[in-house]
N, C-alpha and C positions, 0 to 999 in steps of 0.2 A: 637105112641110110648112112651115105656116108657121113659123119662129124666130120667135116672140113674145116682148117681154123681162118679161112679166106671169108669166110660169114660169116664175122664178127656177132658178140651179144652189144649193146650202147653199153657195155662197163667193161671202164677201164682197168689196166691190173698190169702190175711188171709180167707178166706171160705175155704179153702183145710187143714187145717186145722182139720175140722170134713171132716172122710172120712165115705161114710156110702155099707154096701154089702148086696144083696138078695144071696140067696143058691142057686141056679140051680141045677138040675137034673144033675146027679149022681156027684155033692159032697156031698148025705147027708150019716150019718154015722160019715163021718171024721171028725177030731179033731180042734177044732177047729184055733189055735193057728199056725198047719199044714198050714189051707184054706187059711187065712190069709196072710201069708207069700210067699202064692203063687200067693199070687190074687193084691198082695199090688200094683206091676210095677214098682217099685225099687228096689234098692240093700235092705235090710232091716232082719235081721239074725232070725232063729225063734228068739232065748236065749232074743232079745230084744226086739218082742214081748210077750215074755210071760214076760216080765216085766211088761209092756204095761195094763197085766192080771191080772196080781198079783196087779198090783197100780191101781185098776178099773176106768182103759182109755178104757176101751173093753164092749160093751155091748149087747147083744141079744134077740129082741123083750123088750127093755127099760131091763132087769137085767143085774145084771152083775153076770159072770161066773165064770168057772178056767182055767187052761189050756186044761186038758179034756175031754173041755166037747164035746161033738160026736153033730154032727146038723144035721138041718130035714130042706131037701127042701123047701122052702117059708122063713128058717128066717131073721130077718131083721138087722144085723152087723149093732153096729153104735164104729165105731174106733175115739178121742179123743184125738190128739197127744202131749203129751205135749210137753212142750217147752224147745228147748234144755236146759241141764246146764252142765255145766263147760267145751262147746266144744269150744277147738280152734281153729282155722284155719288159720294155716300160712301162708303166704305170700311167693312165688316160686317166685323168679327171673325163670320165663319158656319165652320164646322168645315168640310175638303175635304181630301179619301182622296188627295195626292197618289200618285200612279201613276208619273211621273216628272217630273225638271226639271234643270235648266242653264240657264247665264246666257240661251241666245239662248230658251227653249220653256220651256212645263209641258204633263203631263199629267194629267187628275184624273178623278179615275169619281164621274161626275155622280150622287147619290140619282134618282128618280122623283117627280115636283112639286118638283123645281126649275125655274125658268124662264133661260137662258141668258144674257140682254139685258134691261137695261132698255129699258123704250119707254112712248111719254107715259101716265100715270098708273096708269105700274107701273115704281118707282124705286128700289125695293130690296127687299134678298131674292133678288138675284140675283145667278147666276154672279158675272155680272159684279163687283156690290160684293164678293164674299167675293173674286176674286184679288186686285184692287186692294191689298185689305187684308193681304192672303199676300204677293203681288209687291211692291208698291210701282209696280213698271217695266214696261208694257205695252204694245206697240205703235199707237202711233197714228192706223196708217192710214185705220182706220176711223173714226176724232171721234169725242167725247166720251161715249159713250152706248154705243159694242164694243168698247174700248180690248182689245185682244188677242184678239180672236172672229177667228177662221180661218173655221172651220165652229158649223154650233150643231145639236142634236139636238132634239126634243118636248120641254115639260114633262113630260111623261108618260112617256117614253124612261128611261133608265138609263143609264150607261152613259160611256166614254170619248170626251173630249174633250179637242182642246189648241188648247193657247193660246197668242201667242207674246208674249213679251217686246220687241223690236224689230221695225221694220220688213223692213230684210235678211230675218230670222224671218220675216215678216208674208209677206212676198213668192214669196219659195221655196218653202214648205205650200201657200200659196193656189195656185199654178202649178200643184205635181203634183196638188191636188184637182183641177184646171182639167182635167189631162191624163190622170187619170180611172188615175196612178199611185199610189194611196195605200189598202191596205188598208183595205177597215171591213168587216167579220162580225160581223152582230146573231143574237141565240139569238130566238126569238118564238114563242108557240105559238098555234096557231090555229082554229079552228072546222070541226070534220070532219078524217073519216077522210081521208086523200088518200093512195092506193094507188100510188102511184112512188115510190122512194126520190129523185128528183132529177129537175129540171129548171129552166129558166129557163123566167120574162116576158121577152115585148119588147114592150112593146106603148111608143107613145109616151103622156104623161101634160102633161091642161089644165084652164088652171080648169074647172070643173064650170058650163054654164050656167045650170042648175037651182036650183045651190044656192053664189052666190059667195063663197061665201069652203072649201067643197072645194073635192077635183082630184075628176076624176077621168081615164080610160081613153077617149082621144081621134085621130083625125087632125089636125084642122082646129085652130090654133093651139095649137100644142104641140110638144112637143121630146121628141126619144128617149131612152127609159128601159130603162134592163133588167138584172135578178134576176134572180142563180141561188137556185137554195136545195137542199135534203138535207132529208131523213127525219130526223133523228136517232134519235127517240122515239115510238112511237103509243100513248098513251091513250084508247082506246075512241073517243067520241068526238074525241075534240083528238089535236091532233099537234106534238110538240114539233120545228123545223125549225132550221137554221142556214142564213143568207143572207149571200148574200156581193153585196155596190155594185158595179155596174159602171160605174152611175152614181151621180149623185148629187138627183135631184130634191126640191120638196118633198114632203113623205109618202108618199116613191118604196115603201115595205114598204109601208104603212096601203094605199092605193090599189091597189097588181094583188093583195098577198094578195088584196084584194074582190072584185076584178078575174075572180077563178079559183076564186070559191066558194069561198076559207077565212078570211073575215076573222080581225083579229089578236081573242083574249079580250080583254074590258075595255074595247074600241076604243069610247069614246063617238060619233063621227061617221060611221066607215066601217062600227062593227059595229051599231049601233044597240043598243048597250047587250043583245046579246041571248047567251042562256046565262049561263053564269059570268061576278057581279057584280065585277070586282079596279080598281075605283075608277081608272083610265088600264089604258091599250091595253100587255098584255101582249112589253111589247118591250124589250132590252138592247142595247149598242151591247158586245161582246164581245172583238172586237179591233182594233185599231188603227198601222194601219204604214205608216213613211215613212221616205225618205230626211232626216238631218239637214241641216237647211239651214248649218253650218255646216263641219261633217267630208265629207258624205254615207254616212257610213254609215249604213246602212236598220236601222232599228228598230224593232220592234212590241213590242206589249204587251196583256197578256190582263185584263178584271176581271170577275170569278166571278160568275153570279149571283147578285142581291140576295135577301135572307131572303125581303124579303113571296113570291115565284113559285119558290124553293122550296119552302117551305112550300104550293105549291097542287102546284106537282108530286106531292109527294110529299103530297095528298090527293087525289091521281088514280091517283096507285100504289094505292094503300090500296083501288081503291072494284074 
């Protein structure tokens, strides 16, 4: 299995300042600026990509190119992301549900709809903006745009996320994520009735060659991904699950549930809007556990299912 860097873990570290892509079937003859914009995996504008190319931050097979360079299948692209300059992320007085906080870290219960960190063209209203106001001190390992951010959850996923207040704590928490020793359990409502009470999805995840903003189960250019699930409740044509992540790939739960034929309720990408309308995937990061970076003590936190998902479950139970 090819361990391609484009299929990142959700752990941030300085190595991700360099990203590599291998052009697959279906992308030949496409302009490189358009291709990078589509595969980036975060919000980045085409004009930003063109600035990187014009500044010689992008190479194809080891050579600098122009923005209109037409790709060939098998081309190896390297993007060296320049350090952000003249970027001011404004601290904003946005309410936070703080679950735990000390001098080393903070754990918050992120609401559905909140973006974790700023991105080009989206510099306000994020969890980072709120943390900067609340904490005043955050680790600087991930640069100006992602202070304190050790891992992330999707905009429309609610639940627990931790942030580091200093570089030592950041390194410790990131190492635990990389070694898969962090406890992460999610609650999800999925389409269909799952017959067996528990199971494991062990299927590698990589970029979808047909839609490069999505991920899919595939053997080539992928990374191992393992998700364990347990049925909590069957609600007619829907099933409430608890899921435990053994690995942490981008969109892992959403991709794995689609793979076994039980897409998340409300998932606008992998569920294609089937079934109940929920305004985003019905996914909640309910449990987060890790060893404290200073004391070594194991800490575990729980966040109740948010009200909108509770209301949906109550509606299904009343049918």
